[in-house]
C-alpha positions in Angstrom: -7.4 6.3 -7.3 -6.5 4.0 -4.4 -4.3 1.0 -4.7 -6.7 -1.1 -6.8 -10.0 0.8 -7.1 -11.3 4.3 -7.6 -13.7 6.0 -5.1 -15.3 9.4 -5.3 -13.1 12.4 -4.3 -14.2 14.8 -1.6 -14.0 18.6 -1.7 -11.6 19.0 1.2 -8.7 16.9 2.4 -6.1 17.4 5.1 -2.3 17.3 4.8 -0.9 13.9 5.8 2.5 12.3 6.6 2.6 8.6 5.9 4.8 5.6 6.6 3.9 3.2 3.7 5.0 0.3 1.6 6.3 2.0 -1.5 4.3 -0.1 -4.0 0.8 0.9 -2.8 -1.3 4.0 -2.4 -2.3 3.7 1.2 -0.2 3.5 4.4 0.5 1.3 7.4 0.4 4.3 9.7 0.5 8.1 9.6 -0.9 11.4 10.9 -2.7 14.5 9.5 -2.4 18.2 10.3 -5.5 18.0 12.5 -3.6 15.9 15.1 -5.2 12.5 14.0 -3.0 9.4 14.0 -4.0 6.0 12.5 -2.2 2.6 12.3 -3.5 -0.8 11.2 -2.8 -4.5 11.6 -3.8 -7.6 9.7 -6.4 -9.9 11.2 -8.4 -12.9 10.2 -12.0 -13.7 11.4 -14.8 -16.1 10.8 -15.9 -13.9 8.0 -14.1 -15.2 4.9 -11.6 -12.9 3.0 -13.6 -12.2 -0.2 -11.6 -12.7 -3.4 -11.2 -9.8 -5.7 -9.9 -6.3 -5.4 -11.4 -3.7 -3.1 -10.0 -1.2 -0.6 -6.9 -2.4 1.3 -6.8 -1.7 5.0 -3.8 0.6 4.2 -6.0 2.5 1.8 -8.5 3.1 4.6 -5.7 4.4 6.9 -4.8 7.1 4.3 -8.4 8.0 3.5 -9.3 8.3 7.1 -6.4 10.7 7.7 -7.1 12.7 4.5 -10.8 13.1 5.5 -11.1 13.0 9.3 -10.5 16.0 11.5 -10.8 13.8 14.7 -10.3 10.2 15.5 -14.0 9.6 15.6 -14.5 11.4 12.3 -11.8 9.3 10.7 -13.4 6.1 12.1 -16.7 7.0 10.5 -15.0 7.7 7.2 -13.3 4.3 7.3 -16.5 2.3 8.3 -18.6 4.1 5.8 -16.2 3.2 2.9 -15.8 -0.3 4.3 -19.6 -0.8 4.2 -19.8 0.7 0.7 -16.8 -0.8 -1.0 -15.6 -3.7 1.1 -12.0 -4.6 1.8 -9.8 -7.0 -0.2 -6.9 -7.4 -2.6 -3.3 -8.6 -2.6 -1.6 -7.2 0.5 2.0 -7.8 -0.4 4.2 -7.2 -3.3 4.3 -10.8 -4.4 2.4 -13.0 -6.9 1.6 -15.5 -4.1 -2.0 -14.6 -2.8 -2.1 -12.9 0.6 -5.1 -11.0 1.9 -6.6 -10.2 5.2 -9.0 -8.0 7.2 -7.9 -5.2 9.4 -7.9 -3.7 12.9 -7.0 0.0 13.5 -5.8 2.2 16.2 -7.0 5.8 15.9 -6.1 8.7 18.2 -6.2 12.5 18.4 -5.5 15.1 21.1 -8.6 14.1 23.1 -9.5 10.5 22.6 -8.5 7.1 21.2 -10.4 4.3 19.5 -9.8 0.7 18.4 -11.7 -0.4 15.3 -11.8 -4.0 14.4 -13.3 -5.4 11.1 -14.7 -8.6 9.7 -15.4 -8.2 6.0 -17.8 -5.2 5.8 -18.8 -5.6 9.5 -17.0 -3.7 12.2 -17.0 -2.9 15.9 -15.3 -0.1 17.8 -14.1 0.6 21.4 -13.4 4.0 22.8 -10.3 3.9 25.0 -11.2 6.0 28.0 -8.4 5.0 30.4 -5.3 3.0 30.7 -3.4 1.6 27.7 -4.4 -0.4 24.7 -2.5 -2.2 21.9 -3.3 -4.4 18.9 -1.2 -7.1 17.3 -3.0 -9.4 14.7 -5.7 -10.3 17.3 -9.3 -9.4 17.9 -9.1 -7.5 21.2 -12.6 -6.0 21.6 -14.7 -8.3 23.9 -17.8 -6.8 25.5 -16.6 -3.2 25.8 -18.3 -2.1 22.6 -18.8 1.6 22.0 -20.1 1.4 18.4 -20.8 -1.3 15.9 -22.2 -2.1 12.4 -26.0 -2.2 12.7 -26.1 -5.8 11.3 -23.2 -7.2 13.3 -25.2 -9.2 15.8 -27.9 -10.4 13.4 -25.2 -11.7 11.1 -23.5 -13.5 14.0 -26.8 -15.0 15.1 -27.8 -16.1 11.5 -24.4 -17.8 11.1 -24.9 -19.7 14.4 -21.8 -18.0 15.9 -23.9 -16.4 18.7 -27.1 -17.7 20.3 -28.5 -14.2 20.8 -29.0 -14.7 24.5 -25.8 -14.2 26.3 -23.6 -11.2 26.4 -22.1 -10.4 23.0 -18.3 -10.8 23.0 -17.0 -9.7 19.6 -13.6 -11.4 19.9 -15.1 -14.6 21.1 -17.8 -14.7 18.5 -15.8 -13.6 15.4 -12.3 -15.2 16.1 -11.7 -18.0 13.6 -11.9 -21.6 14.9 -8.7 -22.5 13.0 -6.6 -19.2 12.9 -3.6 -18.8 10.6 -0.3 -19.7 12.1 0.9 -16.1 12.0 -2.2 -15.1 14.1 -1.5 -17.7 16.7 2.2 -16.7 16.9 1.1 -13.0 17.4 -0.6 -13.9 20.7 2.8 -13.7 22.4 3.5 -10.4 20.8 0.1 -9.0 21.8 0.6 -10.2 25.4 4.1 -8.8 25.6 3.0 -5.4 24.2 0.2 -5.2 26.8 2.6 -6.0 29.7 5.1 -3.5 28.6 2.5 -0.7 28.2 1.0 -1.6 31.6 4.4 -1.3 33.2 4.5 2.4 32.1 0.8 3.1 32.5 0.5 6.8 33.5 4.0 7.7 32.4 4.1 6.7 28.7 6.5 9.2 27.0 7.9 9.2 23.5 11.1 7.7 24.8 9.2 4.9 26.5 7.2 4.1 23.3 10.4 4.0 21.3 11.9 1.5 23.8 8.8 -0.7 23.5 8.9 -0.6 19.7 12.5 -1.7 19.9 11.8 -4.6 22.2 12.8 -7.9 20.7 12.0 -10.5 23.5 8.3 -9.6 23.2 8.4 -10.0 19.4 7.3 -6.4 18.9 10.5 -5.7 17.0 10.7 -8.5 14.5 13.7 -9.6 12.6 13.3 -13.4 12.2 11.5 -15.9 10.0 12.1 -13.8 6.9 10.1 -10.9 8.3 11.4 -7.6 9.7 9.6 -4.7 11.3 9.7 -2.4 8.4 9.0 1.0 10.0 7.9 2.5 13.3 6.1 5.7 14.4 5.6 7.5 17.7 3.4 10.6 18.1 3.1 13.1 20.9 -0.4 14.7 20.8 -0.6 17.6 23.4 -4.1 18.4 24.6 -3.1 22.1 24.5 -4.0 23.0 20.9 -1.5 25.9 21.0 1.3 23.3 21.0 2.2 21.3 17.9 1.8 17.5 17.5 5.2 15.8 17.1 5.4 12.7 14.9 8.5 10.5 15.0 9.3 8.2 12.1 12.2 5.8 11.5 11.7 5.7 7.7 14.0 2.6 7.8 13.5 -1.0 9.1 14.1 -2.5 12.5 13.7 0.3 15.1 16.4 -1.4 17.2 18.8 -0.4 14.5 17.1 2.8 13.3 16.7 6.3 14.5 13.4 8.1 15.2 13.3 11.5 13.4 10.7 14.1 14.3 8.1 15.6 11.9 6.0 18.6 12.6 3.4 20.0 10.2 4.2 23.6 9.1 2.9 26.1 6.6 5.8 25.5 4.2 7.4 22.1 4.9 10.6 21.2 3.1 10.0 18.1 0.9 12.1 15.2 2.2 12.7 13.5 -1.1 15.5 11.3 0.3 12.8 9.2 2.1 10.5 9.0 -0.9 10.8 5.8 -3.0 11.1 6.1 -6.8 8.0 5.9 -9.0 7.6 3.7 -12.0 4.3 4.9 -13.5 2.4 2.5 -15.7 5.5 0.2 -15.8 5.2 -0.5 -12.1 4.5 -4.3 -11.5 1.5 -3.3 -9.3 -0.1 -1.6 -12.3 0.4 -4.3 -14.9 -1.9 -7.3 -15.3 -1.3 -9.9 -14.0 0.2 -8.0 -11.1 3.5 -8.5 -9.3 5.2 -10.6 -12.1 8.5 -8.7 -11.7 10.5 -6.7 -9.2 11.8 -3.1 -9.1 14.2 -1.4 -6.8 12.0 0.7 -4.5 14.8 1.8 -2.1 15.0 5.5 -1.2 18.3 7.2 -0.4 18.0 6.8 3.4 17.2 3.1 3.0 20.2 2.6 0.9 22.5 4.4 3.3 20.9 2.5 6.2 21.7 -0.8 4.5 25.4 0.2 4.1 25.4 1.1 7.8 24.0 -2.3 8.8 26.6 -4.0 6.7 29.3 -2.0 8.5 27.8 -3.1 11.9 28.1 -6.7 10.8 31.6 -6.5 9.2 33.1 -3.8 11.4 31.1 -3.9 14.6 33.2 -1.4 16.6 33.0 1.2 13.8 29.3 0.5 13.2 28.4 0.7 16.8 30.2 4.0 17.3 28.2 5.6 14.5 24.9 4.1 15.9 25.7 5.4 19.4 26.3 8.9 18.0 22.9 8.8 16.2 21.1 7.5 19.3 22.6 10.3 21.3 21.4 12.8 18.8 17.9 11.2 19.0 18.0 11.5 22.8 19.1 15.2 22.5 16.2 15.8 20.1 13.7 14.2 22.5 15.0 16.4 25.3 14.8 19.6 23.3 11.2 18.8 22.1 10.2 18.0 25.6 11.6 21.4 26.7 9.8 23.1 23.9 6.4 21.5 24.8 7.1 22.6 28.4 7.6 26.2 27.3 11.3 26.2 28.2 12.5 26.9 24.7 10.8 28.5 21.6 9.5 26.2 18.9 9.6 28.7 16.0 12.0 26.7 13.7 10.8 23.2 14.1 9.2 22.7 10.7 12.2 21.3 9.0 13.4 19.0 11.8 12.6 15.8 9.8 14.5 17.1 6.8 17.5 18.1 8.9 17.6 14.8 10.8 17.4 12.6 7.6 20.1 14.7 6.0 22.3 14.3 9.1 21.7 10.6 9.4 22.7 10.0 5.7 25.9 12.0 6.2 26.8 9.9 9.3 26.2 6.6 7.4 28.4 7.8 4.6 
């Protein structure tokens, strides 16, 4: 059972770690125990958003992680389900309609892909060099590595492409009158590209965290009633004898949050303090009509984080002192993980790092 519809189960799935809105089944970003990472963004195209409930882009993120042992395998899982079931349905916990199509970043230890969709149609670009980002824009132009078999014929039939010139997906499928939020995101996309290019060839976990915390570019949002709700950074060593490290904030606004490392292990400790409460059949997302009421979905770390933010506002010196300590711990953790990946220190007891960091962070907030 996904957020709105059911799809057939498969015999084998992989362990996943997810950063997700509490009300839905899917995820905005996550990783699996095969070293595959996926994240998604909203996008609008010339293809209309079809009314009715289907798979959310966030459902596709989770399914891709559960069923794909490589970035390419996850991409084929997503596109196959997209062609079969379509995408659609309410994308926020609110009675006001809000739906969109999706773009995805997929990466594993060896390669990375960008997947962009328009309804059931899709196009993919393999990222072979340099850096790449997405941000509510169609970013694939003519550098197409794979595509839906009917992509160009649909574009031609709709009169969006004459069938003669070079096929530019972004140019052909971008809407003539894009939503305001898509136009505003152009600055954020440009800023992200520039920040990544500044560090091209030397992108470390610390660099990625600093980019995700960047407010002037708009990457870290806290205005207009919208806040960056969570952030994730992954280190994927090509050497398969080394573990993949996945850092999650598990709280909003990375400029005020701490990244905590997660590593898949044989017997991971459940981190219940970052799991939101469940409401079963009484959940507003399960009742018809949906989203007619609100429930408190905050987990323990989120509640403690809110208290800390209030302290930062009302007692700035005290709040900043706590935040500085936590950022220093984050920096120490990055240094130790870097040393472990470099073979300087053993990594035998890394499995419960996320649990330990969450517990420490809550204690500091309290």
